[in-house]
C-alpha positions in Angstrom: 97.3 151.7 98.9 94.9 150.4 101.5 94.0 147.0 100.2 96.5 144.1 99.9 96.4 140.4 99.2 97.7 138.6 102.3 98.2 135.5 100.2 101.0 137.1 98.2 104.6 137.3 99.4 105.4 141.0 98.6 108.8 140.6 100.2 109.6 137.7 97.9 108.4 139.7 94.9 110.8 142.5 95.6 113.5 140.2 96.8 113.6 141.9 100.2 114.0 140.7 103.7 111.3 141.2 106.3 113.6 143.5 108.3 114.5 145.5 105.2 114.7 149.3 105.7 112.6 151.7 103.6 115.7 152.6 101.6 116.3 148.9 100.8 112.7 148.6 99.7 113.1 151.6 97.4 116.4 150.4 96.0 115.1 146.9 95.3 111.9 148.2 93.7 113.9 150.5 91.3 116.2 147.6 90.4 113.3 145.2 89.7 111.3 147.9 87.9 114.3 148.5 85.5 114.4 144.7 84.8 110.7 144.1 84.4 109.5 147.2 82.8 107.5 146.5 79.6 109.6 148.9 77.6 112.7 146.9 78.5 111.3 143.4 77.6 109.4 142.7 80.8 105.7 141.9 80.9 102.9 144.1 82.0 101.7 141.5 84.6 105.2 141.4 86.2 105.2 145.2 86.5 101.7 145.3 88.0 102.7 142.7 90.6 105.9 144.7 91.4 104.0 147.9 91.7 101.4 146.3 94.0 104.2 144.9 96.2 106.0 148.2 96.4 102.7 150.1 97.1 102.1 147.9 100.2 105.7 147.9 101.5 106.5 151.6 101.0 103.6 152.8 103.2 104.5 152.2 106.9 101.0 151.6 108.1 100.0 149.3 105.3 103.3 147.4 105.7 102.6 146.9 109.4 99.1 145.6 108.9 100.4 143.3 106.0 103.2 142.0 108.4 100.6 141.4 111.1 98.4 139.4 108.8 101.3 137.5 107.3 102.7 136.7 110.7 99.4 135.2 111.7 99.4 133.1 108.5 103.0 132.0 108.9 102.7 131.1 112.6 99.9 128.6 112.1 101.3 125.2 112.4 101.2 123.0 109.4 100.2 119.5 110.3 101.1 116.9 107.7 98.3 114.6 106.8 100.1 111.3 106.5 99.9 107.9 107.9 102.8 106.5 110.0 105.2 104.3 108.1 105.1 100.6 108.5 107.9 99.5 110.8 107.4 95.8 110.5 105.4 93.9 108.0 105.2 90.8 110.2 105.7 87.2 109.5 102.6 86.9 107.3 103.8 89.8 105.2 107.2 88.2 104.7 105.7 84.9 103.7 103.1 86.5 101.4 105.7 88.6 99.7 108.0 85.6 99.1 105.1 83.5 97.8 103.9 86.2 95.4 107.4 86.9 94.1 108.0 83.1 93.5 104.6 82.7 91.8 105.2 85.6 89.4 108.7 84.4 88.6 107.5 80.8 87.9 104.6 82.1 85.8 106.9 84.1 83.6 109.3 81.2 83.3 106.5 78.7 82.3 105.0 81.3 80.0 108.2 81.6 78.0 108.9 77.8 78.0 105.4 76.3 77.3 104.2 78.9 74.9 107.3 78.5 72.7 108.1 82.2 73.0 111.8 81.8 72.6 112.3 85.3 71.1 111.4 86.6 74.5 114.5 85.3 76.2 114.9 88.5 78.2 111.6 87.6 79.8 113.2 84.3 80.9 116.2 86.1 82.4 113.8 88.4 84.2 111.9 85.4 85.5 115.2 84.0 86.8 116.0 87.2 88.7 112.4 87.4 90.1 112.7 83.8 91.3 116.1 84.4 92.9 114.7 87.5 94.6 111.7 85.3 95.8 114.1 82.8 97.2 115.9 85.5 99.1 112.6 86.8 100.4 111.6 83.3 101.4 114.8 83.1 103.4 113.9 86.4 105.0 110.5 85.0 105.8 112.1 81.9 107.4 114.3 84.2 109.6 111.2 86.2 110.5 109.4 83.1 111.6 112.4 81.9 113.6 112.7 85.3 115.3 109.0 85.3 116.2 109.4 82.0 118.1 110.0 82.0 121.8 113.7 82.0 122.9 113.4 78.5 124.3 112.0 77.0 121.2 114.1 74.2 119.6 114.1 75.7 116.0 115.2 79.1 117.2 118.3 77.7 118.8 119.3 75.6 115.7 119.6 78.2 112.9 122.3 76.2 111.1 119.8 73.3 110.7 117.2 75.7 109.4 119.6 77.0 106.8 120.6 73.5 105.7 116.9 72.4 105.4 116.0 75.7 103.6 118.7 75.4 101.0 118.1 71.7 100.5 114.4 72.4 99.7 115.4 75.3 97.4 117.9 73.2 95.4 115.4 70.2 95.2 112.6 72.3 94.0 114.9 74.1 91.5 116.0 70.7 90.2 112.4 69.5 89.8 111.5 72.7 87.9 114.5 72.1 85.7 113.4 68.5 85.0 109.9 69.8 84.2 111.1 72.4 81.8 113.5 70.2 79.9 111.3 67.1 79.9 108.4 68.7 78.1 
């Protein structure tokens, strides 16, 4: 057999190693042929592929030229086409993420409350979780803003004051939302 398809892995078809001897190739071919022969329940396509692989690998010169072509294909470096991952989303990204999360949570909460959709109480629970996640993201944004300030800045040195102010604002806004939801 003089022609072969360099895109096919003939060693893989036979289940052989690249360094397999001629006796190993013969033995593996006979074993596979017994399994995939059409008279024993195999398909004709499998047997044709098996015969093609054996025809290339049993002939020493064809096997050498096949190995040379396959080696050239295998040795080409595969360069992944990806973009680098984002290492830091920045202060703006933190703030925007927190804002969007809070807006979505509040929208869901107001949708359930003001549209009288009480049978969608799981949506109200989801809104509560989204708002809580948004609050945690807002805290992360606050820490990112604080970390971006110069080391000598007054706010960067007083993190406890930042935490107290942040949680006071969160509790106050939460209480105002509660009054808005129960007052209407």
